[in-house]
ZAMARGU-4260 file (C-alpha; in steps of 0.2 Angstrom, whole numbers, plus 5000, padded with zeros to 4 digits):
<rodrens>
0) 5024/5051/5115 | 5016/5052/5099 | 5028/5052/5084 | 5027/5069/5075 | 5021/5067/5057
5) 5030/5074/5042 | 5021/5089/5036 | 5019/5091/5017 | 5010/5104/5007 | 5007/5109/4989
10) 5020/5122/4985 | 5013/5131/4970 | 4998/5133/4958 | 4979/5131/4961 | 4981/5121/4977
15) 4996/5131/4984 | 4999/5129/5003 | 4986/5116/5005 | 4992/5102/5017 | 4993/5084/5012
20) 4991/5068/5021 | 5005/5056/5022 | 5006/5037/5023 | 5009/5031/5041 | 5024/5021/5044
25) 5041/5020/5036 | 5036/5012/5020 | 5036/5028/5011 | 5049/5043/5010 | 5040/5059/5008
30) 5050/5071/4996 | 5054/5087/5006 | 5048/5104/5000 | 5065/5109/4995 | 5068/5094/4984
35) 5051/5095/4977 | 5053/5114/4973 | 5070/5110/4964 | 5062/5096/4954 | 5048/5107/4948
40) 5059/5121/4944 | 5067/5109/4932 | 5051/5102/4926 | 5042/5119/4924 | 5042/5120/4905
45) 5034/5103/4903 | 5020/5103/4916 | 5006/5114/4909 | 4994/5103/4899 | 5005/5087/4901
50) 4999/5070/4906 | 5009/5065/4921 | 5012/5048/4928 | 5017/5046/4947 | 5024/5028/4950
55) 5027/5022/4968 | 5016/5037/4972 | 5015/5036/4991 | 5004/5050/4996 | 5003/5057/4978
60) 5012/5073/4983 | 5022/5074/4966 | 5007/5070/4955 | 4996/5082/4964 | 5010/5096/4963
65) 5010/5093/4944 | 4991/5095/4943 | 4991/5110/4954 | 5004/5118/4942 | 4993/5114/4927
70) 4995/5096/4921 | 4980/5091/4912 | 4979/5074/4921 | 4989/5063/4932 | 4989/5044/4935
75) 4995/5037/4952 | 5001/5019/4954 | 5005/5011/4971 | 5004/4994/4978 | 4999/4999/4995
80) 4980/5000/4999 | 4984/5013/5012 | 4994/5024/5000 | 4979/5023/4988 | 4967/5029/5001
85) 4978/5043/5006 | 4981/5048/4987 | 4962/5049/4985 | 4959/5059/5001 | 4973/5071/4995
90) 4965/5073/4978 | 4948/5076/4985 | 4955/5089/4998 | 4965/5099/4984 | 4949/5098/4972
95) 4959/5089/4959 | 4951/5072/4960 | 4943/5075/4943 | 4960/5075/4935 | 4967/5061/4944
100) 4967/5042/4941 | 4972/5031/4955 | 4978/5013/4952 | 4981/5000/4966 | 4993/4987/4961
105) 5011/4981/4958 | 5019/4995/4948 | 5029/4985/4936 | 5014/4974/4932 | 5003/4989/4930
110) 5015/4998/4918 | 5016/4982/4907 | 4996/4982/4908 | 4996/5000/4902 | 5004/4996/4886
115) 4993/5002/4872 | 4989/5019/4880 | 4996/5035/4873 | 5012/5042/4880 | 5014/5052/4896
120) 5023/5069/4895 | 5032/5066/4912 | 5034/5050/4921 | 5040/5051/4939 | 5045/5036/4950
125) 5051/5035/4968 | 5053/5016/4972 | 5060/5010/4988 | 5079/5012/4988 | 5091/4999/4984
130) 5079/4985/4978 | 5083/4985/4960 | 5066/4992/4956 | 5072/5007/4946 | 5079/4996/4932
135) 5065/4984/4933 | 5053/4998/4930 | 5063/5006/4916 | 5064/4989/4908 | 5045/4988/4908
140) 5044/5006/4901 | 5056/5003/4888 | 5044/4992/4877 | 5028/5002/4882 | 5018/5014/4872
145) 5016/5025/4888 | 5034/5032/4886 | 5041/5038/4869 | 5056/5048/4865 | 5047/5064/4870
150) 5043/5058/4888 | 5054/5064/4902 | 5057/5050/4915 | 5063/5056/4932 | 5069/5043/4944
155) 5072/5047/4963 | 5085/5035/4969 | 5099/5033/4982 | 5116/5041/4977 | 5123/5023/4976
160) 5111/5017/4963 | 5119/5012/4947 | 5111/5018/4931 | 5124/5011/4919 | 5111/4998/4912
165) 5100/5012/4906 | 5109/5014/4890 | 5108/4996/4885 | 5089/4997/4888 | 5088/5011/4875
170) 5089/5027/4887 | 5100/5042/4887 | 5103/5051/4904 | 5099/5069/4901 | 5104/5075/4919
175) 5107/5070/4936 | 5103/5081/4951 | 5110/5076/4968 | 5103/5081/4985 | 5116/5080/5000
180) 5123/5063/5003 | 5107/5052/5001 | 5097/5054/4986 | 5097/5060/4968 | 5085/5063/4953
185) 5090/5055/4937 | 5082/5062/4921 | 5081/5050/4906 | 5073/5049/4889 | 5071/5035/4877
190) 5082/5036/4862 | 5073/5039/4846 | 5073/5024/4834 | 5086/5032/4823 | 5097/5036/4838
195) 5096/5018/4844 | 5101/5011/4827 | 5116/5024/4825 | 5122/5020/4843 | 5121/5001/4839
</rodrens>
């Protein structure tokens, strides 16, 4: 019996209701429509005209949702060649390819390599759970030009993931939104230079 594929779609904007391809296998966890809708209700004021970065992008559904809702551009980073193929197909199908930049490679190394570029408005990451990649990626972003004190960083993680190290890396947690018994979104910003000095 053929396994039923998880059905994803764009929720709102120019590509509303268009179906999206997913990455086969269990390496990725597609974000459900309910969670995606809650996330974008929170992000709504920041999306129009922003530069969006989707790390551990999987199918690209989050970055594509941002583009559909009016982000000026989105960059997608994933180490899986299969994921990169799916992201490109989804961008083409939603007619958003001209606003998308797809990068195949290790996420942390790619973030380090992007230093020197201007800041993104929103950075979203959904790394594999419970492998320590959340802090590793936040560490790479903490010294990078691609995130400043105006950038909102959103991390999808398991409920058990500890973010106590974030403050030591120069972040403040703005908000935590939990979903059932499995996952949460943690919203962070880098402290401004003056804030960091006063905190120290």
